[in-house]
C-alpha positions in Angstrom: 170.9 20.3 29.7 172.2 16.8 30.0 172.7 15.2 33.4 174.6 12.0 34.4 171.6 9.9 33.5 171.7 10.9 29.9 174.0 10.6 26.9 174.0 13.2 24.1 175.3 12.2 20.8 176.3 14.8 18.1 176.0 13.1 14.8 177.2 14.4 11.4 175.8 12.8 8.3 175.0 13.4 4.7 171.7 14.4 3.2 170.6 10.9 2.2 171.0 9.4 5.7 169.2 12.4 7.1 166.4 11.8 4.6 166.1 8.2 5.8 165.8 9.4 9.4 163.2 12.0 8.4 161.2 9.3 6.6 161.3 7.0 9.6 160.1 9.8 11.9 157.3 10.5 9.4 156.2 6.9 9.2 156.0 6.5 13.0 154.2 9.9 13.2 151.5 8.7 10.8 151.2 5.2 12.4 150.8 6.7 15.9 148.9 9.8 14.9 151.2 11.8 17.2 154.4 13.6 16.3 157.5 11.4 16.9 161.2 12.1 17.4 164.4 10.4 16.5 164.5 9.0 20.0 161.1 7.3 19.3 162.5 5.6 16.2 165.4 4.2 18.3 163.0 3.0 21.0 160.7 1.3 18.4 163.6 -0.7 17.0 165.0 -1.5 20.4 161.6 -2.8 21.6 160.7 -4.8 18.5 164.4 -5.9 17.9 163.8 -7.4 14.5 166.6 -9.4 13.0 168.1 -7.4 10.1 167.3 -9.0 6.8 170.0 -9.4 4.1 168.1 -6.8 2.0 168.3 -4.3 4.8 172.0 -4.9 5.4 172.7 -4.6 1.7 170.6 -1.4 1.4 172.4 0.0 4.5 175.9 -0.9 3.2 175.0 1.0 0.0 174.5 4.1 2.0 178.1 4.0 3.5 179.9 6.2 4.1 177.4 8.3 6.0 179.7 11.4 6.3 178.3 14.8 5.6 177.6 18.2 7.0 174.1 17.7 8.5 174.3 17.9 12.3 171.8 16.3 14.6 171.7 15.6 18.3 170.3 12.5 20.0 169.7 12.5 23.7 169.2 9.0 25.3 169.0 7.7 28.8 171.9 5.6 29.8 169.8 2.3 29.7 168.6 3.2 26.1 172.1 4.1 25.1 173.3 0.7 26.3 170.6 -1.0 24.2 171.7 1.1 21.2 175.3 -0.1 21.8 174.0 -3.6 21.4 172.5 -2.8 18.0 175.8 -1.1 17.1 177.8 -4.2 18.1 175.5 -6.5 16.2 175.6 -4.3 13.1 179.4 -4.2 13.3 179.6 -8.0 13.4 177.1 -8.5 10.6 178.8 -6.0 8.3 182.4 -7.0 9.2 183.5 -3.5 10.1 183.3 -0.7 12.6 179.9 0.9 13.1 179.5 3.8 15.4 176.4 5.4 16.9 175.7 7.3 13.7 175.6 4.1 11.7 173.4 2.4 14.3 171.0 5.3 14.3 170.7 5.4 10.5 170.2 1.6 10.5 167.4 1.9 13.0 165.8 4.5 10.8 166.2 2.3 7.7 164.4 -0.5 9.5 161.4 1.7 10.2 161.5 3.2 6.7 161.3 -0.3 5.2 157.9 -1.0 6.6 
């Protein structure tokens, strides 16, 4: 159950964006030798906060739209959610269009999967 200190996002996406997320989780799991979750992918990008490269932005833009029928849930604390909003805003500005939570999450996964 979620309480007031958490935000739960229900995200619908296609198979390819889902595969990017799964790959990012796999990469972090192997690096840390401990099973990781989607939340850990987001935290890793928030903490390292690398500047997106032109290549990453181009690769991400090639994935759009992210629509699909794969449903995932992401539970974040309010402070982490605020940090994800910063990434979402930055991504919207760089791409020149609206990016929601789903897009920010997939972009974070793409950053990890490009290691």
